[in-house]
Biopython code that builds the backbone (N, CA, C, O; Angstrom):
import numpy as np
from Bio.PDB.StructureBuilder import StructureBuilder

atoms = [
    (1, "MET", "N", (5.202, 50.937, 20.600)),
    (1, "MET", "CA", (5.448, 49.644, 19.994)),
    (1, "MET", "C", (5.465, 48.597, 21.101)),
    (1, "MET", "O", (6.036, 48.827, 22.167)),
    (2, "GLY", "N", (4.849, 47.462, 20.855)),
    (2, "GLY", "CA", (4.828, 46.354, 21.795)),
    (2, "GLY", "C", (5.714, 45.226, 21.318)),
    (2, "GLY", "O", (6.483, 45.368, 20.367)),
    (3, "ALA", "N", (5.589, 44.112, 21.995)),
    (3, "ALA", "CA", (6.342, 42.920, 21.606)),
    (3, "ALA", "C", (5.476, 41.698, 21.859)),
    (3, "ALA", "O", (4.581, 41.716, 22.704)),
    (4, "GLN", "N", (5.756, 40.640, 21.116)),
    (4, "GLN", "CA", (4.926, 39.439, 21.194)),
    (4, "GLN", "C", (5.767, 38.189, 21.032)),
    (4, "GLN", "O", (6.779, 38.176, 20.330)),
    (5, "ILE", "N", (5.322, 37.144, 21.699)),
    (5, "ILE", "CA", (5.863, 35.804, 21.500)),
    (5, "ILE", "C", (4.735, 34.955, 20.929)),
    (5, "ILE", "O", (3.632, 34.936, 21.476)),
    (6, "LEU", "N", (5.006, 34.253, 19.835)),
    (6, "LEU", "CA", (4.083, 33.251, 19.307)),
    (6, "LEU", "C", (4.716, 31.889, 19.554)),
    (6, "LEU", "O", (5.854, 31.640, 19.155)),
    (7, "VAL", "N", (3.976, 31.017, 20.209)),
    (7, "VAL", "CA", (4.453, 29.669, 20.496)),
    (7, "VAL", "C", (3.543, 28.715, 19.729)),
    (7, "VAL", "O", (2.341, 28.657, 19.989)),
    (8, "MET", "N", (4.110, 27.972, 18.788)),
    (8, "MET", "CA", (3.332, 27.104, 17.912)),
    (8, "MET", "C", (3.700, 25.648, 18.200)),
    (8, "MET", "O", (4.800, 25.195, 17.883)),
    (9, "TYR", "N", (2.768, 24.935, 18.800)),
    (9, "TYR", "CA", (2.992, 23.554, 19.216)),
    (9, "TYR", "C", (2.618, 22.586, 18.109)),
    (9, "TYR", "O", (1.553, 22.715, 17.505)),
    (10, "LYS", "N", (3.471, 21.627, 17.841)),
    (10, "LYS", "CA", (3.195, 20.576, 16.863)),
    (10, "LYS", "C", (2.124, 19.633, 17.432)),
    (10, "LYS", "O", (1.981, 19.540, 18.652)),
    (11, "PRO", "N", (1.379, 18.938, 16.580)),
    (11, "PRO", "CA", (0.328, 18.043, 17.062)),
    (11, "PRO", "C", (0.886, 16.955, 17.991)),
    (11, "PRO", "O", (1.822, 16.241, 17.630)),
    (12, "PRO", "N", (0.304, 16.840, 19.184)),
    (12, "PRO", "CA", (0.766, 15.821, 20.129)),
    (12, "PRO", "C", (0.231, 14.436, 19.782)),
    (12, "PRO", "O", (-0.794, 14.306, 19.112)),
    (13, "LYS", "N", (0.927, 13.417, 20.239)),
    (13, "LYS", "CA", (0.444, 12.045, 20.054)),
    (13, "LYS", "C", (-0.795, 11.785, 20.894)),
    (13, "LYS", "O", (-1.692, 11.053, 20.475)),
    (14, "ASP", "N", (-0.848, 12.386, 22.086)),
    (14, "ASP", "CA", (-1.989, 12.219, 22.989)),
    (14, "ASP", "C", (-2.557, 13.609, 23.288)),
    (14, "ASP", "O", (-2.119, 14.281, 24.222)),
    (15, "ALA", "N", (-3.529, 14.026, 22.490)),
    (15, "ALA", "CA", (-4.085, 15.373, 22.611)),
    (15, "ALA", "C", (-4.728, 15.611, 23.979)),
    (15, "ALA", "O", (-4.596, 16.702, 24.535)),
    (16, "ALA", "N", (-5.408, 14.628, 24.521)),
    (16, "ALA", "CA", (-6.069, 14.806, 25.813)),
    (16, "ALA", "C", (-5.048, 15.053, 26.920)),
    (16, "ALA", "O", (-5.249, 15.923, 27.767)),
    (17, "ALA", "N", (-3.961, 14.297, 26.917)),
    (17, "ALA", "CA", (-2.920, 14.481, 27.933)),
    (17, "ALA", "C", (-2.235, 15.838, 27.746)),
    (17, "ALA", "O", (-1.956, 16.534, 28.722)),
    (18, "PHE", "N", (-1.967, 16.210, 26.496)),
    (18, "PHE", "CA", (-1.362, 17.513, 26.211)),
    (18, "PHE", "C", (-2.250, 18.633, 26.740)),
    (18, "PHE", "O", (-1.784, 19.514, 27.463)),
    (19, "ASP", "N", (-3.539, 18.597, 26.376)),
    (19, "ASP", "CA", (-4.477, 19.646, 26.800)),
    (19, "ASP", "C", (-4.574, 19.727, 28.319)),
    (19, "ASP", "O", (-4.587, 20.819, 28.886)),
    (20, "ASP", "N", (-4.640, 18.580, 28.971)),
    (20, "ASP", "CA", (-4.744, 18.559, 30.426)),
    (20, "ASP", "C", (-3.516, 19.225, 31.053)),
    (20, "ASP", "O", (-3.653, 20.083, 31.925)),
    (21, "TYR", "N", (-2.333, 18.838, 30.617)),
    (21, "TYR", "CA", (-1.106, 19.404, 31.172)),
    (21, "TYR", "C", (-1.017, 20.897, 30.847)),
    (21, "TYR", "O", (-0.691, 21.704, 31.717)),
    (22, "TYR", "N", (-1.301, 21.255, 29.622)),
    (22, "TYR", "CA", (-1.208, 22.652, 29.202)),
    (22, "TYR", "C", (-2.135, 23.532, 30.040)),
    (22, "TYR", "O", (-1.738, 24.601, 30.504)),
    (23, "ASP", "N", (-3.365, 23.073, 30.228)),
    (23, "ASP", "CA", (-4.352, 23.866, 30.968)),
    (23, "ASP", "C", (-4.071, 23.910, 32.474)),
    (23, "ASP", "O", (-4.215, 24.960, 33.101)),
    (24, "ARG", "N", (-3.678, 22.792, 33.044)),
    (24, "ARG", "CA", (-3.493, 22.720, 34.502)),
    (24, "ARG", "C", (-2.137, 23.234, 34.981)),
    (24, "ARG", "O", (-2.045, 23.847, 36.045)),
    (25, "ILE", "N", (-1.092, 22.988, 34.203)),
    (25, "ILE", "CA", (0.263, 23.278, 34.655)),
    (25, "ILE", "C", (0.903, 24.442, 33.887)),
    (25, "ILE", "O", (1.338, 25.424, 34.490)),
    (26, "HIS", "N", (0.957, 24.326, 32.570)),
    (26, "HIS", "CA", (1.735, 25.290, 31.789)),
    (26, "HIS", "C", (1.093, 26.681, 31.742)),
    (26, "HIS", "O", (1.784, 27.683, 31.926)),
    (27, "THR", "N", (-0.197, 26.752, 31.503)),
    (27, "THR", "CA", (-0.852, 28.058, 31.423)),
    (27, "THR", "C", (-0.705, 28.853, 32.720)),
    (27, "THR", "O", (-0.365, 30.034, 32.657)),
    (28, "PRO", "N", (-0.944, 28.261, 33.889)),
    (28, "PRO", "CA", (-0.729, 29.031, 35.123)),
    (28, "PRO", "C", (0.716, 29.519, 35.278)),
    (28, "PRO", "O", (0.941, 30.611, 35.799)),
    (29, "LEU", "N", (1.696, 28.724, 34.833)),
    (29, "LEU", "CA", (3.088, 29.173, 34.876)),
    (29, "LEU", "C", (3.273, 30.405, 33.990)),
    (29, "LEU", "O", (3.847, 31.406, 34.419)),
    (30, "ALA", "N", (2.785, 30.323, 32.764)),
    (30, "ALA", "CA", (2.959, 31.422, 31.806)),
    (30, "ALA", "C", (2.295, 32.703, 32.302)),
    (30, "ALA", "O", (2.838, 33.791, 32.112)),
    (31, "LYS", "N", (1.154, 32.592, 32.920)),
    (31, "LYS", "CA", (0.426, 33.777, 33.376)),
    (31, "LYS", "C", (1.126, 34.492, 34.527)),
    (31, "LYS", "O", (0.755, 35.616, 34.866)),
    (32, "LYS", "N", (2.120, 33.871, 35.126)),
    (32, "LYS", "CA", (2.884, 34.492, 36.217)),
    (32, "LYS", "C", (4.110, 35.260, 35.723)),
    (32, "LYS", "O", (4.800, 35.890, 36.524)),
    (33, "ILE", "N", (4.393, 35.218, 34.419)),
    (33, "ILE", "CA", (5.575, 35.897, 33.897)),
    (33, "ILE", "C", (5.404, 37.409, 34.080)),
    (33, "ILE", "O", (4.410, 37.978, 33.628)),
    (34, "PRO", "N", (6.360, 38.055, 34.734)),
    (34, "PRO", "CA", (6.252, 39.504, 34.936)),
    (34, "PRO", "C", (6.188, 40.259, 33.608)),
    (34, "PRO", "O", (6.872, 39.914, 32.645)),
    (35, "GLY", "N", (5.354, 41.290, 33.582)),
    (35, "GLY", "CA", (5.234, 42.137, 32.398)),
    (35, "GLY", "C", (4.264, 41.637, 31.347)),
    (35, "GLY", "O", (3.976, 42.350, 30.385)),
    (36, "LEU", "N", (3.753, 40.424, 31.511)),
    (36, "LEU", "CA", (2.810, 39.878, 30.536)),
    (36, "LEU", "C", (1.522, 40.698, 30.573)),
    (36, "LEU", "O", (0.900, 40.844, 31.625)),
    (37, "LYS", "N", (1.130, 41.227, 29.425)),
    (37, "LYS", "CA", (-0.067, 42.061, 29.341)),
    (37, "LYS", "C", (-1.287, 41.299, 28.840)),
    (37, "LYS", "O", (-2.411, 41.585, 29.250)),
    (38, "ALA", "N", (-1.070, 40.336, 27.961)),
    (38, "ALA", "CA", (-2.189, 39.544, 27.423)),
    (38, "ALA", "C", (-1.667, 38.179, 27.032)),
    (38, "ALA", "O", (-0.528, 38.025, 26.592)),
    (39, "PHE", "N", (-2.535, 37.187, 27.206)),
    (39, "PHE", "CA", (-2.205, 35.799, 26.899)),
    (39, "PHE", "C", (-3.432, 35.184, 26.239)),
    (39, "PHE", "O", (-4.527, 35.225, 26.800)),
    (40, "SER", "N", (-3.254, 34.615, 25.049)),
    (40, "SER", "CA", (-4.383, 33.957, 24.388)),
    (40, "SER", "C", (-3.900, 32.689, 23.708)),
    (40, "SER", "O", (-2.722, 32.540, 23.383)),
    (41, "VAL", "N", (-4.838, 31.785, 23.503)),
    (41, "VAL", "CA", (-4.526, 30.474, 22.932)),
    (41, "VAL", "C", (-5.517, 30.172, 21.819)),
    (41, "VAL", "O", (-6.718, 30.399, 21.962)),
    (42, "GLY", "N", (-4.997, 29.656, 20.705)),
    (42, "GLY", "CA", (-5.830, 29.159, 19.623)),
    (42, "GLY", "C", (-5.598, 27.665, 19.488)),
    (42, "GLY", "O", (-4.461, 27.228, 19.309)),
    (43, "ARG", "N", (-6.653, 26.882, 19.570)),
    (43, "ARG", "CA", (-6.538, 25.424, 19.477)),
    (43, "ARG", "C", (-6.981, 24.929, 18.106)),
    (43, "ARG", "O", (-7.902, 25.476, 17.499)),
    (44, "THR", "N", (-6.318, 23.900, 17.639)),
    (44, "THR", "CA", (-6.580, 23.241, 16.353)),
    (44, "THR", "C", (-6.861, 24.244, 15.229)),
    (44, "THR", "O", (-7.943, 24.240, 14.642)),
    (45, "PRO", "N", (-5.875, 25.106, 14.936)),
    (45, "PRO", "CA", (-6.071, 26.078, 13.860)),
    (45, "PRO", "C", (-6.160, 25.400, 12.494)),
    (45, "PRO", "O", (-5.716, 24.268, 12.303)),
    (46, "VAL", "N", (-6.746, 26.132, 11.560)),
    (46, "VAL", "CA", (-6.825, 25.672, 10.168)),
    (46, "VAL", "C", (-6.250, 26.763, 9.272)),
    (46, "VAL", "O", (-6.125, 27.915, 9.687)),
    (47, "THR", "N", (-5.901, 26.395, 8.049)),
    (47, "THR", "CA", (-5.412, 27.371, 7.080)),
    (47, "THR", "C", (-6.612, 28.128, 6.497)),
    (47, "THR", "O", (-7.755, 27.734, 6.729)),
    (48, "PRO", "N", (-6.370, 29.203, 5.746)),
    (48, "PRO", "CA", (-7.482, 29.929, 5.131)),
    (48, "PRO", "C", (-8.335, 29.058, 4.202)),
    (48, "PRO", "O", (-9.506, 29.365, 3.978)),
    (49, "THR", "N", (-7.765, 27.979, 3.659)),
    (49, "THR", "CA", (-8.536, 27.094, 2.782)),
    (49, "THR", "C", (-9.280, 26.015, 3.562)),
    (49, "THR", "O", (-9.994, 25.199, 2.978)),
    (50, "GLY", "N", (-9.108, 26.015, 4.896)),
    (50, "GLY", "CA", (-9.788, 25.030, 5.717)),
    (50, "GLY", "C", (-8.978, 23.768, 5.977)),
    (50, "GLY", "O", (-9.436, 22.866, 6.679)),
    (51, "ASP", "N", (-7.789, 23.703, 5.418)),
    (51, "ASP", "CA", (-6.933, 22.540, 5.651)),
    (51, "ASP", "C", (-6.349, 22.594, 7.069)),
    (51, "ASP", "O", (-6.192, 23.676, 7.634)),
    (52, "PRO", "N", (-6.034, 21.446, 7.632)),
    (52, "PRO", "CA", (-5.427, 21.444, 8.965)),
    (52, "PRO", "C", (-4.090, 22.185, 8.962)),
    (52, "PRO", "O", (-3.336, 22.141, 7.990)),
    (53, "SER", "N", (-3.826, 22.847, 10.047)),
    (53, "SER", "CA", (-2.561, 23.554, 10.219)),
    (53, "SER", "C", (-1.500, 22.570, 10.691)),
    (53, "SER", "O", (-1.834, 21.538, 11.274)),
    (54, "PRO", "N", (-0.236, 22.870, 10.451)),
    (54, "PRO", "CA", (0.816, 22.025, 11.010)),
    (54, "PRO", "C", (0.968, 22.225, 12.522)),
    (54, "PRO", "O", (1.768, 21.547, 13.165)),
    (55, "CYS", "N", (0.200, 23.154, 13.078)),
    (55, "CYS", "CA", (0.228, 23.416, 14.519)),
    (55, "CYS", "C", (-1.029, 22.861, 15.170)),
    (55, "CYS", "O", (-2.106, 22.857, 14.574)),
    (56, "TYR", "N", (-0.876, 22.397, 16.389)),
    (56, "TYR", "CA", (-2.016, 21.941, 17.171)),
    (56, "TYR", "C", (-2.576, 23.084, 18.012)),
    (56, "TYR", "O", (-3.789, 23.228, 18.164)),
    (57, "LEU", "N", (-1.672, 23.886, 18.550)),
    (57, "LEU", "CA", (-2.064, 24.968, 19.435)),
    (57, "LEU", "C", (-1.091, 26.123, 19.220)),
    (57, "LEU", "O", (0.107, 25.912, 19.031)),
    (58, "ILE", "N", (-1.620, 27.344, 19.250)),
    (58, "ILE", "CA", (-0.791, 28.540, 19.140)),
    (58, "ILE", "C", (-1.088, 29.427, 20.341)),
    (58, "ILE", "O", (-2.243, 29.752, 20.617)),
    (59, "ALA", "N", (-0.034, 29.813, 21.048)),
    (59, "ALA", "CA", (-0.179, 30.728, 22.178)),
    (59, "ALA", "C", (0.434, 32.070, 21.812)),
    (59, "ALA", "O", (1.498, 32.132, 21.195)),
    (60, "GLU", "N", (-0.245, 33.139, 22.197)),
    (60, "GLU", "CA", (0.250, 34.500, 22.004)),
    (60, "GLU", "C", (0.477, 35.120, 23.369)),
    (60, "GLU", "O", (-0.418, 35.132, 24.214)),
    (61, "LEU", "N", (1.678, 35.635, 23.580)),
    (61, "LEU", "CA", (2.005, 36.344, 24.807)),
    (61, "LEU", "C", (2.393, 37.760, 24.412)),
    (61, "LEU", "O", (3.313, 37.952, 23.617)),
    (62, "ASN", "N", (1.705, 38.749, 24.957)),
    (62, "ASN", "CA", (1.909, 40.139, 24.574)),
    (62, "ASN", "C", (2.493, 40.964, 25.713)),
    (62, "ASN", "O", (2.123, 40.810, 26.877)),
    (63, "TYR", "N", (3.421, 41.847, 25.340)),
    (63, "TYR", "CA", (4.114, 42.715, 26.286)),
    (63, "TYR", "C", (4.080, 44.144, 25.754)),
    (63, "TYR", "O", (3.856, 44.365, 24.564)),
    (64, "ASP", "N", (4.304, 45.110, 26.639)),
    (64, "ASP", "CA", (4.322, 46.505, 26.227)),
    (64, "ASP", "C", (5.534, 46.843, 25.369)),
    (64, "ASP", "O", (5.468, 47.739, 24.528)),
    (65, "SER", "N", (6.651, 46.126, 25.576)),
    (65, "SER", "CA", (7.870, 46.422, 24.829)),
    (65, "SER", "C", (8.771, 45.193, 24.794)),
    (65, "SER", "O", (8.568, 44.239, 25.545)),
    (66, "MET", "N", (9.764, 45.226, 23.917)),
    (66, "MET", "CA", (10.733, 44.147, 23.857)),
    (66, "MET", "C", (11.539, 44.085, 25.157)),
    (66, "MET", "O", (11.916, 43.000, 25.599)),
    (67, "VAL", "N", (11.800, 45.227, 25.760)),
    (67, "VAL", "CA", (12.510, 45.256, 27.041)),
    (67, "VAL", "C", (11.705, 44.507, 28.097)),
    (67, "VAL", "O", (12.269, 43.726, 28.864)),
    (68, "ASP", "N", (10.389, 44.738, 28.146)),
    (68, "ASP", "CA", (9.532, 44.031, 29.098)),
    (68, "ASP", "C", (9.493, 42.534, 28.806)),
    (68, "ASP", "O", (9.531, 41.719, 29.727)),
    (69, "LEU", "N", (9.417, 42.173, 27.534)),
    (69, "LEU", "CA", (9.406, 40.763, 27.147)),
    (69, "LEU", "C", (10.695, 40.085, 27.601)),
    (69, "LEU", "O", (10.659, 39.017, 28.211)),
    (70, "GLN", "N", (11.819, 40.702, 27.304)),
    (70, "GLN", "CA", (13.109, 40.111, 27.665)),
    (70, "GLN", "C", (13.260, 39.997, 29.176)),
    (70, "GLN", "O", (13.774, 38.997, 29.678)),
    (71, "ALA", "N", (12.817, 41.012, 29.898)),
    (71, "ALA", "CA", (12.892, 40.963, 31.359)),
    (71, "ALA", "C", (11.987, 39.857, 31.902)),
    (71, "ALA", "O", (12.375, 39.115, 32.804)),
    (72, "GLY", "N", (10.794, 39.756, 31.354)),
    (72, "GLY", "CA", (9.862, 38.709, 31.804)),
    (72, "GLY", "C", (10.393, 37.323, 31.532)),
    (72, "GLY", "O", (10.333, 36.453, 32.401)),
    (73, "MET", "N", (10.914, 37.104, 30.335)),
    (73, "MET", "CA", (11.423, 35.776, 29.999)),
    (73, "MET", "C", (12.723, 35.455, 30.741)),
    (73, "MET", "O", (13.066, 34.285, 30.912)),
    (74, "GLY", "N", (13.439, 36.478, 31.178)),
    (74, "GLY", "CA", (14.658, 36.265, 31.947)),
    (74, "GLY", "C", (14.417, 36.095, 33.434)),
    (74, "GLY", "O", (15.335, 35.766, 34.186)),
    (75, "SER", "N", (13.177, 36.320, 33.857)),
    (75, "SER", "CA", (12.820, 36.178, 35.268)),
    (75, "SER", "C", (12.724, 34.701, 35.646)),
    (75, "SER", "O", (12.658, 33.845, 34.764)),
    (76, "PRO", "N", (12.714, 34.389, 36.943)),
    (76, "PRO", "CA", (12.527, 32.992, 37.357)),
    (76, "PRO", "C", (11.236, 32.388, 36.793)),
    (76, "PRO", "O", (11.215, 31.213, 36.425)),
    (77, "GLU", "N", (10.164, 33.178, 36.724)),
    (77, "GLU", "CA", (8.893, 32.675, 36.192)),
    (77, "GLU", "C", (8.991, 32.402, 34.696)),
    (77, "GLU", "O", (8.463, 31.403, 34.207)),
    (78, "GLY", "N", (9.662, 33.285, 33.973)),
    (78, "GLY", "CA", (9.851, 33.089, 32.536)),
    (78, "GLY", "C", (10.711, 31.873, 32.254)),
    (78, "GLY", "O", (10.410, 31.090, 31.353)),
    (79, "LYS", "N", (11.777, 31.712, 33.016)),
    (79, "LYS", "CA", (12.656, 30.553, 32.837)),
    (79, "LYS", "C", (11.923, 29.257, 33.174)),
    (79, "LYS", "O", (12.093, 28.257, 32.477)),
    (80, "ALA", "N", (11.118, 29.261, 34.224)),
    (80, "ALA", "CA", (10.360, 28.064, 34.601)),
    (80, "ALA", "C", (9.370, 27.691, 33.508)),
    (80, "ALA", "O", (9.183, 26.510, 33.215)),
    (81, "THR", "N", (8.733, 28.691, 32.902)),
    (81, "THR", "CA", (7.781, 28.438, 31.823)),
    (81, "THR", "C", (8.495, 27.829, 30.619)),
    (81, "THR", "O", (8.014, 26.856, 30.040)),
    (82, "ALA", "N", (9.631, 28.393, 30.244)),
    (82, "ALA", "CA", (10.398, 27.867, 29.097)),
    (82, "ALA", "C", (10.886, 26.445, 29.379)),
    (82, "ALA", "O", (10.801, 25.580, 28.508)),
    (83, "GLU", "N", (11.390, 26.201, 30.570)),
    (83, "GLU", "CA", (11.886, 24.869, 30.924)),
    (83, "GLU", "C", (10.769, 23.833, 30.966)),
    (83, "GLU", "O", (11.008, 22.649, 30.726)),
    (84, "ASP", "N", (9.560, 24.271, 31.266)),
    (84, "ASP", "CA", (8.417, 23.353, 31.351)),
    (84, "ASP", "C", (8.040, 22.760, 30.001)),
    (84, "ASP", "O", (7.382, 21.720, 29.958)),
    (85, "LEU", "N", (8.436, 23.386, 28.903)),
    (85, "LEU", "CA", (8.094, 22.859, 27.578)),
    (85, "LEU", "C", (8.553, 21.408, 27.415)),
    (85, "LEU", "O", (7.873, 20.612, 26.768)),
    (86, "ALA", "N", (9.682, 21.070, 27.989)),
    (86, "ALA", "CA", (10.207, 19.696, 27.869)),
    (86, "ALA", "C", (9.307, 18.672, 28.541)),
    (86, "ALA", "O", (9.416, 17.479, 28.259)),
    (87, "ASN", "N", (8.426, 19.114, 29.421)),
    (87, "ASN", "CA", (7.554, 18.191, 30.147)),
    (87, "ASN", "C", (6.319, 17.750, 29.369)),
    (87, "ASN", "O", (5.667, 16.776, 29.744)),
    (88, "PHE", "N", (5.990, 18.463, 28.281)),
    (88, "PHE", "CA", (4.756, 18.095, 27.580)),
    (88, "PHE", "C", (4.795, 18.314, 26.065)),
    (88, "PHE", "O", (4.014, 17.690, 25.347)),
    (89, "ALA", "N", (5.665, 19.167, 25.562)),
    (89, "ALA", "CA", (5.698, 19.484, 24.126)),
    (89, "ALA", "C", (6.687, 18.557, 23.425)),
    (89, "ALA", "O", (7.643, 19.012, 22.796)),
    (90, "HIS", "N", (6.447, 17.270, 23.539)),
    (90, "HIS", "CA", (7.383, 16.252, 23.058)),
    (90, "HIS", "C", (7.534, 16.219, 21.543)),
    (90, "HIS", "O", (8.576, 15.794, 21.043)),
    (91, "GLU", "N", (6.529, 16.653, 20.805)),
    (91, "GLU", "CA", (6.604, 16.623, 19.339)),
    (91, "GLU", "C", (7.232, 17.878, 18.775)),
    (91, "GLU", "O", (7.460, 17.963, 17.569)),
    (92, "GLY", "N", (7.511, 18.838, 19.607)),
    (92, "GLY", "CA", (8.194, 20.035, 19.169)),
    (92, "GLY", "C", (7.353, 21.285, 19.255)),
    (92, "GLY", "O", (6.125, 21.242, 19.329)),
    (93, "VAL", "N", (8.052, 22.390, 19.243)),
    (93, "VAL", "CA", (7.419, 23.697, 19.348)),
    (93, "VAL", "C", (8.292, 24.697, 18.588)),
    (93, "VAL", "O", (9.520, 24.640, 18.649)),
    (94, "ASP", "N", (7.640, 25.606, 17.879)),
    (94, "ASP", "CA", (8.338, 26.704, 17.216)),
    (94, "ASP", "C", (7.967, 27.984, 17.949)),
    (94, "ASP", "O", (6.803, 28.200, 18.286)),
    (95, "ILE", "N", (8.962, 28.830, 18.192)),
    (95, "ILE", "CA", (8.739, 30.064, 18.933)),
    (95, "ILE", "C", (9.254, 31.231, 18.104)),
    (95, "ILE", "O", (10.383, 31.210, 17.613)),
    (96, "LEU", "N", (8.410, 32.255, 17.954)),
    (96, "LEU", "CA", (8.786, 33.492, 17.267)),
    (96, "LEU", "C", (8.648, 34.645, 18.256)),
    (96, "LEU", "O", (7.668, 34.721, 18.996)),
    (97, "ILE", "N", (9.625, 35.532, 18.266)),
    (97, "ILE", "CA", (9.610, 36.714, 19.128)),
    (97, "ILE", "C", (9.795, 37.918, 18.223)),
    (97, "ILE", "O", (10.699, 37.934, 17.387)),
    (98, "PHE", "N", (8.934, 38.942, 18.382)),
    (98, "PHE", "CA", (9.016, 40.094, 17.488)),
    (98, "PHE", "C", (8.383, 41.329, 18.100)),
    (98, "PHE", "O", (7.544, 41.249, 18.997)),
    (99, "ASP", "N", (8.817, 42.486, 17.580)),
    (99, "ASP", "CA", (8.182, 43.749, 17.920)),
    (99, "ASP", "C", (6.859, 43.820, 17.183)),
    (99, "ASP", "O", (6.744, 43.327, 16.061)),
    (100, "THR", "N", (5.873, 44.422, 17.795)),
    (100, "THR", "CA", (4.593, 44.630, 17.133)),
    (100, "THR", "C", (4.423, 46.127, 16.834)),
    (100, "THR", "O", (4.848, 46.984, 17.609)),
    (101, "VAL", "N", (3.809, 46.406, 15.723)),
    (101, "VAL", "CA", (3.560, 47.798, 15.331)),
    (101, "VAL", "C", (2.111, 47.927, 14.919)),
    (101, "VAL", "O", (1.489, 46.969, 14.459)),
    (102, "ASN", "N", (1.592, 49.104, 15.086)),
    (102, "ASN", "CA", (0.230, 49.399, 14.643)),
    (102, "ASN", "C", (0.332, 50.419, 13.520)),
    (102, "ASN", "O", (0.458, 51.618, 13.771)),
    (103, "PRO", "N", (0.277, 49.937, 12.269)),
    (103, "PRO", "CA", (0.438, 50.864, 11.131)),
    (103, "PRO", "C", (-0.691, 51.879, 11.037)),
    (103, "PRO", "O", (-0.692, 52.719, 10.137)),
]
sb = StructureBuilder()
sb.init_structure("model")
sb.init_model(0)
sb.init_chain("A")
sb.init_seg("    ")
for serial, (resi, resn, name, xyz) in enumerate(atoms, 1):
    if name == "N":
        sb.init_residue(resn, " ", resi, " ")
    sb.init_atom(name, np.array(xyz, "f"), 0.0, 1.0, " ", f" {name:<3s}", serial, name[0])
structure = sb.get_structure()
């Protein structure tokens, strides 16, 4: 069983500035979190009917286990990544943390 963090960013007022900061600053921080096995980003998602999503960007961070996820997020790199959200995610962010299973 693995573990995952989903980070769902609300639409920013200035998408270009958000994207620039996210790509140049935040993503490199996140990729340094110990135990991180995979990192992916979905930009401007839509619903199954094609309507705009309430999210602008969704990031997935994958770990081998919840223990690894917790250790990574508790590390200096994990804390720096979490604290960095205040620097660019001004419209808000929703974060979900869960175990993953392969039925």
